[in-house]
N, CA, C and O atoms as a printed pandas DataFrame, in Angstrom:
     atom_number atom_name residue_name chain_id  residue_number  x_coord  y_coord  z_coord
0              1         N          UNK        A               1    0.663   -0.879   -0.063
1              2        CA          UNK        A               1   -0.151   -0.143    0.146
2              3         C          UNK        A               1    1.032    1.653    0.216
3              4         O          UNK        A               1    1.995    2.058    0.867
4              5         N          UNK        A               2    0.156    2.158   -0.870
5              6        CA          UNK        A               2    1.616    3.442   -1.095
6              7         C          UNK        A               2    0.091    4.634    0.083
7              8         O          UNK        A               2   -1.134    4.747    0.038
8              9         N          UNK        A               3    1.435    5.337    1.105
9             10        CA          UNK        A               3    1.009    5.843    2.009
10            11         C          UNK        A               3    1.543    6.998    1.568
11            12         O          UNK        A               3    1.364    7.822    2.464
12            13         N          UNK        A               4    2.128    7.511    0.624
13            14        CA          UNK        A               4    2.856    8.372    0.945
14            15         C          UNK        A               4    1.874    9.745    0.965
15            16         O          UNK        A               4    0.744    9.619    0.493
16            17         N          UNK        A               5    2.415   11.461    1.673
17            18        CA          UNK        A               5    1.338   12.707    1.696
18            19         C          UNK        A               5    0.192   12.149    2.561
19            20         O          UNK        A               5   -0.783   12.894    2.650
20            21         N          UNK        A               6    0.111   10.579    3.433
21            22        CA          UNK        A               6   -0.525   10.573    4.225
22            23         C          UNK        A               6    0.123   10.357    5.769
23            24         O          UNK        A               6    0.439    9.258    6.224
24            25         N          UNK        A               7    0.238   11.504    6.397
25            26        CA          UNK        A               7   -0.190   11.277    7.993
26            27         C          UNK        A               7   -0.558    9.988    8.741
27            28         O          UNK        A               7   -1.641    9.415    8.623
28            29         N          UNK        A               8    0.296    9.657    9.398
29            30        CA          UNK        A               8   -0.389    8.728   10.369
30            31         C          UNK        A               8   -0.411    9.298   12.288
31            32         O          UNK        A               8    0.560    9.923   12.715
32            33         N          UNK        A               9   -1.270    9.063   12.957
33            34        CA          UNK        A               9   -2.115    7.642   11.882
34            35         C          UNK        A               9   -3.364    8.452   11.525
35            36         O          UNK        A               9   -4.009    9.309   12.129
36            37         N          UNK        A              10   -3.464    7.905   10.399
37            38        CA          UNK        A              10   -4.149    8.030    9.021
38            39         C          UNK        A              10   -5.738    8.735    9.474
39            40         O          UNK        A              10   -6.550    7.992   10.025
40            41         N          UNK        A              11   -6.054   10.006    9.237
41            42        CA          UNK        A              11   -7.395   10.533    9.426
42            43         C          UNK        A              11   -8.229    9.827    8.438
43            44         O          UNK        A              11   -7.711    9.292    7.457
44            45         N          UNK        A              12  -10.049    9.790    8.748
45            46        CA          UNK        A              12  -11.104    9.843    7.646
46            47         C          UNK        A              12  -11.016    9.810    6.927
47            48         O          UNK        A              12  -11.034    8.800    6.223
48            49         N          UNK        A              13  -10.715   11.888    6.335
49            50        CA          UNK        A              13  -10.683   12.464    5.350
50            51         C          UNK        A              13   -8.716   12.199    4.795
51            52         O          UNK        A              13   -7.827   13.012    4.543
52            53         N          UNK        A              14   -8.743   11.075    4.806
53            54        CA          UNK        A              14   -7.468   10.809    4.035
54            55         C          UNK        A              14   -7.622    9.586    3.664
55            56         O          UNK        A              14   -6.876    9.061    2.838
56            57         N          UNK        A              15   -8.518    9.039    4.176
57            58        CA          UNK        A              15   -8.914    7.564    2.990
58            59         C          UNK        A              15   -9.026    7.949    1.827
59            60         O          UNK        A              15   -8.219    7.486    1.021
60            61         N          UNK        A              16   -9.993    8.861    1.375
61            62        CA          UNK        A              16   -9.923    9.086   -0.683
62            63         C          UNK        A              16   -8.372    9.133   -1.249
63            64         O          UNK        A              16   -8.210    8.651   -2.370
64            65         N          UNK        A              17   -7.155    9.702   -0.534
65            66        CA          UNK        A              17   -6.333    9.435   -0.745
66            67         C          UNK        A              17   -6.002    8.570   -0.877
67            68         O          UNK        A              17   -5.819    8.420   -2.085
68            69         N          UNK        A              18   -5.637    7.350   -0.107
69            70        CA          UNK        A              18   -5.154    6.179    0.096
70            71         C          UNK        A              18   -5.878    5.603   -1.167
71            72         O          UNK        A              18   -5.367    4.928   -2.060
72            73         N          UNK        A              19   -7.118    5.994   -1.055
73            74        CA          UNK        A              19   -7.815    5.379   -2.120
74            75         C          UNK        A              19   -7.139    5.326   -3.845
75            76         O          UNK        A              19   -6.638    4.468   -4.573
76            77         N          UNK        A              20   -7.444    6.628   -3.922
77            78        CA          UNK        A              20   -6.788    7.208   -5.145
78            79         C          UNK        A              20   -5.438    5.974   -5.656
79            80         O          UNK        A              20   -5.335    5.140   -6.555
80            81         N          UNK        A              21   -4.339    6.568   -4.213
81            82        CA          UNK        A              21   -3.106    5.950   -5.135
82            83         C          UNK        A              21   -3.031    4.483   -4.991
83            84         O          UNK        A              21   -2.201    3.766   -5.550
84            85         N          UNK        A              22   -4.160    4.019   -4.032
85            86        CA          UNK        A              22   -3.738    2.200   -4.619
86            87         C          UNK        A              22   -4.703    1.670   -5.224
87            88         O          UNK        A              22   -4.686    0.439   -5.246
88            89         N          UNK        A              23   -6.000    2.460   -6.000
89            90        CA          UNK        A              23   -6.538    1.745   -6.310
90            91         C          UNK        A              23   -7.605    0.566   -6.046
91            92         O          UNK        A              23   -7.737   -0.442   -6.741
92            93         N          UNK        A              24   -8.650    1.056   -4.404
93            94        CA          UNK        A              24   -8.999    0.070   -4.187
94            95         C          UNK        A              24   -9.699    0.893   -3.410
95            96         O          UNK        A              24   -9.416    2.023   -3.013
96            97         N          UNK        A              25  -11.079   -0.081   -3.140
97            98        CA          UNK        A              25  -12.362    0.887   -2.449
98            99         C          UNK        A              25  -12.786    0.883   -0.798
99           100         O          UNK        A              25  -13.157   -0.202   -0.349
100          101         N          UNK        A              26  -12.742    2.118    0.177
101          102        CA          UNK        A              26  -12.725    2.129    1.704
102          103         C          UNK        A              26  -13.217    2.352    1.686
103          104         O          UNK        A              26  -13.617    3.194    0.882
104          105         N          UNK        A              27  -14.171    1.538    3.144
105          106        CA          UNK        A              27  -15.380    2.310    3.703
106          107         C          UNK        A              27  -14.926    1.669    4.676
107          108         O          UNK        A              27  -14.321    0.626    4.922
108          109         N          UNK        A              28  -15.650    3.122    5.498
109          110        CA          UNK        A              28  -15.454    2.400    6.734
110          111         C          UNK        A              28  -16.272    1.846    8.225
111          112         O          UNK        A              28  -15.866    2.806    8.880
112          113         N          UNK        A              29  -16.873    1.267    8.970
113          114        CA          UNK        A              29  -18.103    1.144    9.609
114          115         C          UNK        A              29  -17.827    1.009   11.275
115          116         O          UNK        A              29  -17.225    0.085   11.822
116          117         N          UNK        A              30  -18.614    2.541   12.120
117          118        CA          UNK        A              30  -18.163    1.934   13.571
118          119         C          UNK        A              30  -18.837    0.869   13.715
119          120         O          UNK        A              30  -19.042    0.037   12.832
120          121         N          UNK        A              31  -19.459    0.806   15.527
121          122        CA          UNK        A              31  -20.023   -0.126   16.395
122          123         C          UNK        A              31  -20.773    0.618   17.455
123          124         O          UNK        A              31  -19.994    1.162   18.237
124          125         N          UNK        A              32  -21.916    0.799   17.705
125          126        CA          UNK        A              32  -21.617    1.464   18.806
126          127         C          UNK        A              32  -23.297    0.416   19.426
127          128         O          UNK        A              32  -23.942   -0.006   18.466
128          129         N          UNK        A              33  -23.727    0.161   20.428
129          130        CA          UNK        A              33  -24.586   -0.445   21.342
130          131         C          UNK        A              33  -25.839   -1.727   20.132
131          132         O          UNK        A              33  -26.967   -1.800   19.645
132          133         N          UNK        A              34  -24.484   -2.483   20.248
133          134        CA          UNK        A              34  -25.026   -3.877   19.446
134          135         C          UNK        A              34  -25.659   -3.299   18.282
135          136         O          UNK        A              34  -26.716   -3.808   17.910
136          137         N          UNK        A              35  -25.142   -2.237   17.598
137          138        CA          UNK        A              35  -25.287   -2.174   16.035
138          139         C          UNK        A              35  -23.783   -1.649   15.544
139          140         O          UNK        A              35  -22.812   -1.200   16.153
140          141         N          UNK        A              36  -24.127   -1.982   13.868
141          142        CA          UNK        A              36  -22.934   -1.027   12.886
142          143         C          UNK        A              36  -23.771    0.132   12.591
143          144         O          UNK        A              36  -24.947    0.430   12.801
144          145         N          UNK        A              37  -22.304    0.938   11.777
145          146        CA          UNK        A              37  -23.619    2.396   11.789
146          147         C          UNK        A              37  -21.975    2.831   10.335
147          148         O          UNK        A              37  -20.840    2.363   10.418
148          149         N          UNK        A              38  -22.444    3.710    9.328
149          150        CA          UNK        A              38  -21.205    3.432    8.603
150          151         C          UNK        A              38  -21.430    4.958    8.823
151          152         O          UNK        A              38  -22.354    5.760    8.959
152          153         N          UNK        A              39  -19.459    4.892    8.763
153          154        CA          UNK        A              39  -18.647    5.807    8.603
154          155         C          UNK        A              39  -18.477    6.896    7.566
155          156         O          UNK        A              39  -18.663    8.109    7.669
156          157         N          UNK        A              40  -17.956    5.942    6.234
157          158        CA          UNK        A              40  -17.478    6.362    5.091
158          159         C          UNK        A              40  -17.810    5.357    4.236
159          160         O          UNK        A              40  -17.692    4.179    4.571
160          161         N          UNK        A              41  -18.281    5.751    2.980
161          162        CA          UNK        A              41  -18.634    4.770    2.436
162          163         C          UNK        A              41  -18.097    4.715    1.045
163          164         O          UNK        A              41  -18.364    5.775    0.478
164          165         N          UNK        A              42  -17.426    3.868    0.257
165          166        CA          UNK        A              42  -16.120    3.891   -0.992
166          167         C          UNK        A              42  -17.147    4.887   -1.807
167          168         O          UNK        A              42  -18.256    4.733   -1.295
168          169         N          UNK        A              43  -17.222    6.023   -3.072
169          170        CA          UNK        A              43  -17.613    6.351   -4.136
170          171         C          UNK        A              43  -17.248    5.836   -5.274
171          172         O          UNK        A              43  -17.833    5.740   -6.353
172          173         N          UNK        A              44  -15.848    5.401   -4.787
173          174        CA          UNK        A              44  -15.075    4.966   -6.288
174          175         C          UNK        A              44  -15.290    3.339   -6.943
175          176         O          UNK        A              44  -16.028    2.560   -6.340
176          177         N          UNK        A              45  -14.849    3.074   -7.736
177          178        CA          UNK        A              45  -15.247    2.061   -8.314
178          179         C          UNK        A              45  -14.323    1.141   -9.049
179          180         O          UNK        A              45  -14.667    0.534  -10.063
180          181         N          UNK        A              46  -13.281    1.069   -8.568
181          182        CA          UNK        A              46  -12.316    0.105   -8.295
182          183         C          UNK        A              46  -13.037   -1.419   -8.036
183          184         O          UNK        A              46  -14.159   -1.673   -7.597
184          185         N          UNK        A              47  -11.638   -2.585   -8.610
185          186        CA          UNK        A              47  -12.229   -3.679   -8.394
186          187         C          UNK        A              47  -11.759   -4.247   -6.815
187          188         O          UNK        A              47  -12.134   -5.154   -6.072
188          189         N          UNK        A              48  -10.499   -2.936   -6.755
189          190        CA          UNK        A              48  -10.299   -4.342   -5.551
190          191         C          UNK        A              48  -11.151   -3.167   -4.161
191          192         O          UNK        A              48  -11.092   -1.937   -4.151
192          193         N          UNK        A              49  -12.001   -4.217   -2.959
193          194        CA          UNK        A              49  -12.490   -3.391   -1.564
194          195         C          UNK        A              49  -11.590   -3.665   -0.450
195          196         O          UNK        A              49  -10.503   -4.224   -0.593
196          197         N          UNK        A              50  -12.000   -3.315    0.518
197          198        CA          UNK        A              50  -11.509   -3.298    1.316
198          199         C          UNK        A              50  -12.790   -2.413    3.219
199          200         O          UNK        A              50  -12.886   -1.198    3.398
200          201         N          UNK        A              51  -13.363   -3.317    4.031
201          202        CA          UNK        A              51  -13.622   -2.553    4.526
202          203         C          UNK        A              51  -12.999   -2.702    5.850
203          204         O          UNK        A              51  -12.314   -3.706    6.045
204          205         N          UNK        A              52  -13.179   -1.652    6.980
205          206        CA          UNK        A              52  -12.425   -1.036    7.906
206          207         C          UNK        A              52  -13.330   -1.127    9.364
207          208         O          UNK        A              52  -14.235   -0.401    8.953
208          209         N          UNK        A              53  -13.658   -1.388   10.417
209          210        CA          UNK        A              53  -14.163   -1.084   11.444
210          211         C          UNK        A              53  -13.511   -0.295   12.460
211          212         O          UNK        A              53  -12.926   -0.798   13.420
212          213         N          UNK        A              54  -13.652    1.424   12.165
213          214        CA          UNK        A              54  -13.206    1.784   13.303
214          215         C          UNK        A              54  -13.716    2.366   14.784
215          216         O          UNK        A              54  -14.752    2.889   15.195
216          217         N          UNK        A              55  -12.224    1.931   15.455
217          218        CA          UNK        A              55  -13.430    1.584   16.912
218          219         C          UNK        A              55  -12.230    2.491   18.294
219          220         O          UNK        A              55  -11.030    2.465   18.567
220          221         N          UNK        A              56  -13.472    3.193   18.813
221          222        CA          UNK        A              56  -12.800    4.411   20.100
222          223         C          UNK        A              56  -12.853    4.234   21.336
223          224         O          UNK        A              56  -13.666    3.534   21.941
224          225         N          UNK        A              57  -11.946    4.892   21.788
225          226        CA          UNK        A              57  -12.133    4.269   23.038
226          227         C          UNK        A              57  -11.607    6.286   24.109
227          228         O          UNK        A              57  -10.783    6.969   24.717
228          229         N          UNK        A              58  -12.743    6.162   23.624
229          230        CA          UNK        A              58  -13.760    7.403   24.709
230          231         C          UNK        A              58  -12.893    8.061   25.740
231          232         O          UNK        A              58  -12.211    9.067   25.540
232          233         N          UNK        A              59  -12.989    7.394   26.860
233          234        CA          UNK        A              59  -12.214    7.592   27.999
234          235         C          UNK        A              59  -10.491    7.662   27.743
235          236         O          UNK        A              59   -9.930    8.451   28.504
236          237         N          UNK        A              60   -9.490    6.849   26.653
237          238        CA          UNK        A              60   -8.382    6.639   27.132
238          239         C          UNK        A              60   -8.387    7.913   25.278
239          240         O          UNK        A              60   -7.487    8.117   24.463
240          241         N          UNK        A              61   -9.323    8.252   25.325
241          242        CA          UNK        A              61   -8.930    9.299   23.494
242          243         C          UNK        A              61   -8.291    8.597   23.430
243          244         O          UNK        A              61   -7.363    8.630   24.238
244          245         N          UNK        A              62   -8.375    6.875   21.884
245          246        CA          UNK        A              62   -7.806    6.418   21.022
246          247         C          UNK        A              62   -8.721    5.960   20.470
247          248         O          UNK        A              62   -9.910    5.974   20.787
248          249         N          UNK        A              63   -8.069    5.400   19.362
249          250        CA          UNK        A              63   -9.069    4.892   17.864
250          251         C          UNK        A              63   -8.574    4.008   17.368
251          252         O          UNK        A              63   -7.917    3.409   18.220
252          253         N          UNK        A              64   -8.478    3.373   16.052
253          254        CA          UNK        A              64   -8.034    1.841   15.816
254          255         C          UNK        A              64   -8.994    2.203   14.505
255          256         O          UNK        A              64   -9.912    3.020   14.583
256          257         N          UNK        A              65   -8.575    1.316   13.015
257          258        CA          UNK        A              65   -8.932    0.796   12.502
258          259         C          UNK        A              65   -8.433   -0.489   12.498
259          260         O          UNK        A              65   -7.218   -0.665   12.585
260          261         N          UNK        A              66   -9.270   -1.491   12.402
261          262        CA          UNK        A              66   -9.353   -2.708   12.569
262          263         C          UNK        A              66  -10.255   -3.345   11.237
263          264         O          UNK        A              66  -11.422   -3.072   10.957
264          265         N          UNK        A              67   -8.986   -4.622   10.251
265          266        CA          UNK        A              67   -9.498   -5.292    8.974
266          267         C          UNK        A              67  -10.638   -6.214    8.874
267          268         O          UNK        A              67  -10.357   -7.391    9.103
268          269         N          UNK        A              68  -11.803   -5.961    8.597
269          270        CA          UNK        A              68  -13.044   -6.186    8.537
270          271         C          UNK        A              68  -12.788   -7.438    7.281
271          272         O          UNK        A              68  -13.204   -7.120    6.166
272          273         N          UNK        A              69  -12.106   -8.878    7.417
273          274        CA          UNK        A              69  -11.052   -9.909    6.240
274          275         C          UNK        A              69  -12.841  -10.390    5.619
275          276         O          UNK        A              69  -12.979  -10.468    4.398
276          277         N          UNK        A              70  -14.116  -10.685    6.557
277          278        CA          UNK        A              70  -15.152  -11.333    6.396
278          279         C          UNK        A              70  -16.232  -10.422    6.285
279          280         O          UNK        A              70  -16.706  -10.488    7.420
280          281         N          UNK        A              71  -17.340   -9.137    5.283
281          282        CA          UNK        A              71  -18.038   -8.173    5.596
282          283         C          UNK        A              71  -18.674   -9.145    5.702
283          284         O          UNK        A              71  -19.167   -8.915    6.807
284          285         N          UNK        A              72  -19.301  -10.651    5.239
285          286        CA          UNK        A              72  -20.441  -10.969    4.934
286          287         C          UNK        A              72  -21.245  -11.748    6.380
287          288         O          UNK        A              72  -22.396  -11.867    6.799
288          289         N          UNK        A              73  -19.783  -12.188    6.826
289          290        CA          UNK        A              73  -19.822  -13.361    7.829
290          291         C          UNK        A              73  -20.232  -12.072    9.100
291          292         O          UNK        A              73  -20.949  -12.439   10.031
292          293         N          UNK        A              74  -19.992  -11.354    9.084
293          294        CA          UNK        A              74  -19.826  -10.504    9.957
294          295         C          UNK        A              74  -21.346  -10.442   10.378
295          296         O          UNK        A              74  -21.984  -11.034   11.249
296          297         N          UNK        A              75  -21.655   -9.575    9.503
297          298        CA          UNK        A              75  -23.059   -9.341    8.838
298          299         C          UNK        A              75  -23.606  -10.360    9.680
299          300         O          UNK        A              75  -24.041  -10.235   10.825
300          301         N          UNK        A              76  -23.517  -11.561    8.845
301          302        CA          UNK        A              76  -24.374  -12.941    9.500
302          303         C          UNK        A              76  -24.517  -12.978   10.951
303          304         O          UNK        A              76  -25.578  -13.125   11.557
304          305         N          UNK        A              77  -23.427  -12.841   11.425
305          306        CA          UNK        A              77  -23.192  -12.710   12.944
306          307         C          UNK        A              77  -24.125  -12.084   14.046
307          308         O          UNK        A              77  -24.371  -12.408   15.208
308          309         N          UNK        A              78  -24.739  -10.594   12.857
309          310        CA          UNK        A              78  -25.419   -9.108   14.186
310          311         C          UNK        A              78  -26.703   -9.316   13.504
311          312         O          UNK        A              78  -27.501   -8.408   13.740
312          313         N          UNK        A              79  -27.288  -10.553   12.468
313          314        CA          UNK        A              79  -28.481  -10.344   11.846
314          315         C          UNK        A              79  -29.610  -11.110   11.842
315          316         O          UNK        A              79  -29.368  -12.293   11.603
316          317         N          UNK        A              80  -30.898  -10.816   12.046
317          318        CA          UNK        A              80  -32.025  -12.151   12.843
318          319         C          UNK        A              80  -32.273  -12.782   11.415
319          320         O          UNK        A              80  -33.215  -13.537   11.175
320          321         N          UNK        A              81  -31.441  -12.437   10.611
321          322        CA          UNK        A              81  -32.314  -13.486    8.859
322          323         C          UNK        A              81  -30.948  -13.894    8.586
323          324         O          UNK        A              81  -30.019  -13.373    7.968
324          325         N          UNK        A              82  -31.118  -15.131    9.318
325          326        CA          UNK        A              82  -29.590  -16.037    9.292
326          327         C          UNK        A              82  -30.379  -16.749    7.371
327          328         O          UNK        A              82  -29.554  -16.324    6.562
328          329         N          UNK        A              83  -30.881  -17.105    7.009
329          330        CA          UNK        A              83  -32.059  -17.620    5.633
330          331         C          UNK        A              83  -31.263  -16.836    4.926
331          332         O          UNK        A              83  -30.744  -17.538    4.057
332          333         N          UNK        A              84  -30.703  -15.149    4.810
333          334        CA          UNK        A              84  -30.425  -14.170    3.881
334          335         C          UNK        A              84  -28.741  -15.026    3.327
335          336         O          UNK        A              84  -27.843  -15.592    3.950
336          337         N          UNK        A              85  -28.921  -14.800    2.253
337          338        CA          UNK        A              85  -26.735  -15.732    1.634
338          339         C          UNK        A              85  -26.329  -13.748    1.225
339          340         O          UNK        A              85  -25.361  -13.634    0.473
340          341         N          UNK        A              86  -26.886  -12.595    1.600
341          342        CA          UNK        A              86  -26.361  -11.942    0.688
342          343         C          UNK        A              86  -26.377  -10.832    1.351
343          344         O          UNK        A              86  -26.862   -9.793    0.902
344          345         N          UNK        A              87  -25.840  -10.953    2.501
345          346        CA          UNK        A              87  -25.943   -9.638    3.715
346          347         C          UNK        A              87  -25.136   -7.939    3.133
347          348         O          UNK        A              87  -25.696   -6.862    3.335
348          349         N          UNK        A              88  -23.968   -8.056    2.521
349          350        CA          UNK        A              88  -23.224   -7.268    1.866
350          351         C          UNK        A              88  -23.985   -6.326    1.098
351          352         O          UNK        A              88  -24.046   -5.124    1.353
352          353         N          UNK        A              89  -24.795   -7.140   -0.231
353          354        CA          UNK        A              89  -25.757   -5.889   -0.828
354          355         C          UNK        A              89  -26.839   -5.315   -0.378
355          356         O          UNK        A              89  -27.165   -4.170   -0.693
356          357         N          UNK        A              90  -27.452   -6.015    0.353
357          358        CA          UNK        A              90  -28.140   -5.451    1.856
358          359         C          UNK        A              90  -27.635   -4.259    2.835
359          360         O          UNK        A              90  -27.934   -3.070    2.944
360          361         N          UNK        A              91  -26.867   -4.996    3.394
361          362        CA          UNK        A              91  -26.443   -3.752    4.167
362          363         C          UNK        A              91  -26.243   -2.920    3.290
363          364         O          UNK        A              91  -26.838   -1.850    3.419
364          365         N          UNK        A              92  -25.415   -3.093    2.192
365          366        CA          UNK        A              92  -24.429   -1.780    2.033
366          367         C          UNK        A              92  -26.069   -0.718    0.550
367          368         O          UNK        A              92  -26.119    0.320   -0.109
368          369         N          UNK        A              93  -26.679   -1.527    0.731
369          370        CA          UNK        A              93  -28.107   -0.490    0.837
370          371         C          UNK        A              93  -28.886    0.073    1.792
371          372         O          UNK        A              93  -29.534    1.092    1.556
372          373         N          UNK        A              94  -28.898   -0.488    2.873
373          374        CA          UNK        A              94  -29.406    0.377    4.180
374          375         C          UNK        A              94  -28.461    1.294    4.436
375          376         O          UNK        A              94  -28.934    2.363    4.819
376          377         N          UNK        A              95  -27.207    1.249    4.354
377          378        CA          UNK        A              95  -26.625    1.984    5.334
378          379         C          UNK        A              95  -26.374    3.146    4.223
379          380         O          UNK        A              95  -26.147    4.243    4.735
380          381         N          UNK        A              96  -26.370    3.113    2.564
381          382        CA          UNK        A              96  -26.570    4.429    1.523
382          383         C          UNK        A              96  -28.079    4.932    1.841
383          384         O          UNK        A              96  -28.110    6.162    1.829
384          385         N          UNK        A              97  -29.011    4.500    2.050
385          386        CA          UNK        A              97  -30.008    5.082    2.416
386          387         C          UNK        A              97  -29.825    5.367    3.719
387          388         O          UNK        A              97  -30.822    6.087    3.658
388          389         N          UNK        A              98  -29.393    5.509    5.153
389          390        CA          UNK        A              98  -29.726    5.948    5.922
390          391         C          UNK        A              98  -28.400    7.280    5.740
391          392         O          UNK        A              98  -28.277    8.128    6.624
392          393         N          UNK        A              99  -27.597    7.278    4.623
393          394        CA          UNK        A              99  -26.843    8.318    4.954
394          395         C          UNK        A              99  -27.193    8.992    4.065
395          396         O          UNK        A              99  -26.169    9.674    4.052
396          397         N          UNK        A             100  -28.016    9.573    2.965
397          398        CA          UNK        A             100  -28.627    9.808    2.142
398          399         C          UNK        A             100  -29.855   11.057    2.604
399          400         O          UNK        A             100  -30.666   11.463    1.772
């Protein structure tokens, strides 16, 4: 990954630059009160994609990105609709509607 021109720790506003430099879609999600929510959904159309979970500890003033290796499996663990097989499509549509 090319991080040239990006300062660390990486801020969410710098993700677009990382996407462009590496030709990858990067979407970021948060987790609070037993539910996931979108922080940033990529608008790019690259072949490769990455989903990250952004976790924070407000008491210690720290934050960290965690790579979500299998978004479909993660959503399967947090949904009541276990019989549905295409969680990624369903989840992104719901997230996009909440953002709009």
